[in-house]
C-alpha positions, -999 to +999 in steps of 0.1 A: -023-010+247-028-007+287-009-034+296+020-028+268+025+012+283+027-008+320+048-030+309+071-001+286+074+021+314+083+000+339+111-013+322+123+017+307+128+038+338+168+054+343+196+049+367+194+070+392+204+072+431+201+042+456+165+036+468+156+013+492+174-012+519+205+003+530+240-011+510+269-011+532+295+013+507+324+008+529+345-002+553+373+016+581+387-004+583+388-018+553+372-059+541+413-080+546+432-051+550+466-055+570+468-031+599+503-018+609+485-012+642+457-016+659+425+014+653+407+028+676+378+021+660+353+010+634+330+027+615+310+019+587+297+039+558+258+034+542+243+044+512+212+053+533+202+066+568+203+036+589+189+024+628+212+011+659+202-018+679+219-027+714+239-048+694+247-034+661+284-047+672+301-082+674+339-076+671+356-114+677+400-117+689+415-141+664+402-170+690+362-165+678+363-146+713+338-115+712+362-084+727+344-057+746+336-023+728+317+007+730+287+013+721+272+015+688+269+050+676+267+077+644+301+087+629+309+121+624+294+111+586+255+112+602+229+093+603+240+070+571+270+057+595+277+030+619+306+031+645+319+016+676+352+017+701+382-008+700+403-014+735+426+002+737+451-030+729+448-055+704+462-085+700+480-094+667+459-115+641+424-115+624+392-095+633+357-108+625+333-074+627+298-089+629+274-059+622+233-058+622+219-018+612+182-013+609+176+000+570+154+034+572+127+012+552+121-006+582+142-034+572+172-052+595+209-053+573+231-077+582+265-086+568+303-095+582+342-086+577+375-088+587+403-074+588+443-082+610+469-065+630+503-070+623+495-103+599+467-127+592+467-153+617+480-185+607+439-203+608+416-184+606+384-189+630+353-190+617+333-180+640+298-176+653+291-137+647+256-142+660+216-142+646+214-131+610+175-145+611+150-165+635+130-181+607+106-188+635+102-153+641+105-139+605+077-164+597+056-151+622+062-114+615+054-118+579+027-135+586+010-107+603+023-082+579+003-104+552-033-103+575-023-067+582-028-056+545-054-084+541-075-065+568-069-031+563-079-039+526-116-054+539-119-024+564-110+009+535-128-006+507-157-023+525-164+011+542-161+026+510-182-001+495-214+012+518-211+051+516-202+050+476-221+019+461-256+026+486-264-013+490-300-019+500-289-046+530-259-035+545-263-053+574-253-083+551-216-066+554-217-059+593-195-097+608-168-084+578-166-042+582-159-058+618-136-086+608-114-057+588-111-037+625-104-069+647-079-080+621-063-053+615-063-040+654-048-075+661-023-076+637-005-044+645-006-053+681+012-085+671+038-067+647+043-041+676+054-073+700+074-089+677+093-061+661+123-061+685+132-099+678+129-096+638+156-064+644+178-080+657+171-115+649+163-131+682+131-161+685+102-152+696+107-154+733+128-121+733+091-097+723+092-100+759+117-082+774+107-044+782+133-031+776+134-042+739+100-031+738+108+003+747+132+007+725+110-006+699+087+023+709+116+052+695+120+039+659+105+050+630+088+019+629+075+015+662+061+050+662+040+044+627+022+008+646+012+034+675-005+054+651-023+030+632-036+015+673-045+048+681-066+054+641-081+024+646-092+034+683-105+064+667-121+041+641-142+024+659-167+050+665-165+055+624-171+014+621-205+019+647-217+049+629-213+038+591-234+008+601-258+022+626-271+051+599-276+018+567-288+026+533-295+067+552-254+073+542-229+095+564-232+128+560-206+148+544-190+157+576-183+124+587-173+110+551-143+135+556-134+123+589-138+085+572-116+101+542-089+113+566-089+078+589-081+062+555-052+076+543-037+076+577-038+046+577-019+046+537+004+070+558+015+045+583+031+022+561+042+045+538+061+059+565+079+030+576+083+008+541+100+010+509+087+050+498+105+064+534+140+059+522+158+066+483+153+092+459+121+111+453+109+105+491+080+130+486+065+118+458+066+085+465+055+088+505+024+098+478+025+079+457+026+044+479-003+057+497-024+063+467-018+029+456-022+015+492-061+034+494-067+024+455-059-016+465-077-012+496-109+002+477-107-024+446-099-056+461-120-047+501-147-036+478-149-068+459-147-085+489-179-068+499-196-073+464-189-107+463-204-110+498-234-088+490-246-112+462-242-140+483-251-128+511-285-108+506-320-111+511-334-099+480-316-090+445-286-065+447-299-047+423-272-036+394-269+005+403-251-011+427-227-033+410-227-001+384-213+024+409-192+000+421-179-010+385-171+033+379-153+031+411-126+002+409-120+013+372-110+047+392-089+023+414-074+007+387-065+035+368-047+046+400-029+013+405-017+015+368-001+057+376+017+052+411+023+015+400+045+027+371+060+048+394+071+024+420+081+002+399+108+025+379+117+038+413+129+003+431+140-014+395+160+016+381+175-006+347+166-031+325+187-060+346+173-053+375+137-072+361+158-101+350+190-105+374+175-091+411+146-113+434+129-078+429+128-080+393+117-109+393+086-111+418+080-073+401+072-099+368+052-123+386+032-095+398+023-079+366+011-113+355-014-118+383-030-081+377-028-089+337-057-121+355-072-099+375-078-073+350-090-092+324-107-109+355-129-069+357-130-067+323-159-099+318-172-080+353-177-056+339-196-068+310-216-094+334-225-059+349-234-042+316-262-070+305-279-068+342-286-030+333-290-035+301-318-060+311-334-046+345-336-015+325-356-031+296-374-047+320-383-014+341-395+004+305-416-029+306-430-023+338-440+007+334-458+003+296-478-020+314-489+010+339-500+028+310-523+009+296-540-002+330-543+038+341-574+050+325-578+082+309-598+109+324-610+146+317-602+164+345-593+151+378-561+130+394-556+102+374-568+065+390-543+051+416-529+018+403-507-003+415-476-010+400-462-040+376-439-064+390-406-058+375-398-089+360-362-090+348-366-122+325-350-156+322-317-139+308-311-119+343-304-150+369-276-164+344-256-126+342-263-127+380-242-161+385-218-150+352-206-120+378-207-140+407-187-159+389-163-135+382-161-115+412-150-149+431-129-147+404-108-115+411-110-121+448-090-153+444-064-136+427-060-101+443-053-123+473-023-136+449-017-102+443-018-088+477+009-111+487+030-103+459+024-070+472+030-073+512+068-101+501+075-068+478+075-044+506+103-066+523+122-078+493+155-052+485+149-036+455+170-041+422+179-002+421+196-007+453+214-042+448+230-027+419+239+001+437+256-021+464+273-042+441+293-011+423+300-005+461+321-034+463+325-065+476+323-048+515+283-041+509+280-080+501+274-090+539+296-119+529+313-145+547+350-134+551+365-161+547+359-194+524+369-222+544+373-259+531+388-291+543+402-319+526+405-357+541+434-378+531+453-414+533+486-428+518+510-452+530+496-454+569+495-414+568+459-401+576+444-364+582+426-332+569+442-301+554+426-270+559+427-245+534+416-209+537+413-188+512+404-151+526+384-136+514+375-158+493+364-138+462+374-126+430+409-112+427+436-114+452+430-142+481+451-148+509+456-184+518+461-204+544+463-243+546+468-268+577+477-301+581+461-320+608+467-355+618+442-382+628+438-378+661+430-335+655+474-328+663+495-302+640+508-327+617+540-313+589+543-330+555+577-327+535+552-307+505+520-291+497+509-281+471+473-262+461+463-261+420+435-238+412+411-246+377+372-233+364+362-260+337+334-243+331+359-212+314+384-240+307+409-215+330+440-234+347+453-249+367+468-221+384+494-234+410+492-211+443+528-220+450+525-218+485+552-218+510+562-231+543+553-201+567+567-229+599+533-250+613+513-238+580+519-233+539+502-201+530+505-175+502+492-137+495+499-141+462+475-162+445+447-149+419+414-165+403+397-140+382+362-148+376+332-160+397+323-199+394+329-230+405+363-234+411+384-271+413+411-269+439+438-300+440+454-303+472+488-328+470+498-336+499+532-360+498+538-374+533+575-386+519+599-391+494+581-415+475+545-411+488+514-382+479+483-384+467+462-351+454+423-350+464+400-323+441+372-304+465+349-279+450+353-239+461+326-215+451+340-181+444+315-148+448+325-123+425 
């Protein structure tokens, strides 16, 4: 019933405003427009506030050379816009604008579009628009994020387990607690250093730029990481105090201080990721903090319980396991409640579940959580049996003691040694079963943790839907489709370079240039293009190219649907010699 309710609530979210990740709403000039005169500046409008980089704009001229534009800044519309001033005089032709900004939730977003001054260039240059993502930097940064989540779970979960469950041998968790603190400290420094190249799309070597590092410290993600470092340094004294007191436990003042530190650490994630942007930010921030804390208490506590079960020199009292069982139940309840809200906020519709990467990952996480709950239920069952067997053994021991005490009239009772408590032959089997079920919980919990980390860096379905509704400019797609068609007929050979701009559904302009085998321009008596979409039985659509003097072109080709179109090029090289070559062209929506 619980999982069914979660699934129903998760999928039946109503549509609303955008969630996290900035989507490009519009550009000025618009993508693919032809202007009579050169614009003075370029303005981008996003669905949420964005941060700017030193290299947020790269404007390339018709020859593919970078223009010397002004510094990037926000436009009159506020922090959800980005603007750059262009040089006073622009030559006629097609310009490419590559842009890169940082979303309010700390993730970099990039894209490109084109506009033309006077008329489009005869052959649109497909230039290098700069870095998108450096694979090494992205992999290292994601590794740091995974380690940070895992370390936070170990640190917070182990501390709560020691404080709330009171195991008899706290020293067995010393290494686990310090491992969580040290790994979180190291991963935080690692993420802080790599933040600048991650945002700019550069390689790891650029992390040693003092200028880039200084800029990182002035951004919200950088500030959140700095706060995390400060909290960890304060947390060092809390960890020392917790391990020093041992079984006697912490005073209420120290427990309150530890709780404040845990909330502060959780806030450093909430303030720099999805919860910090989009709809209902205060509620989302609160939900994110509770979600991180509940995750840490449950998964970190499981790791602590598993370590205690395997390393404790004496048998773990069932009361400790029972306390953690109640704590885990509360954590799961919080996880379900906050998870349902965050799923609704991130998805927003049925279609987003099956039609977006965020939805697919969320379904995988739900399946993993289902397995985790099944393992948790099994652990609670083993715990109940172990508590029952131990309670029966204690009752039998007390009965033995009473039977051994001689009756006296007056005076104190005769002192006797307490009878040893022997849980019975079933107890070892129950303990073994508990170890296996807790190990299964920890294993599946790591998978859930990885999926959670991937989700935090994935464009939410609600934002992806808004990006699609905003039009082609939001996609960050290539500005044009370039296809080369080689040919050889009657001793003549070469290739035709066909450019479709913008290469999407609707109206497209076509430029076709014929090159000889030596790479020079060539002329042909006739060049025809036709387009067919076999999957929808559409076509052939004749492009009706006209000889423009040096190239063939048209501005009136309409391709109604997205898909893999078959472009047939017919090249006539003489009065009697011609050849037809077919290529597949991908047209996007």
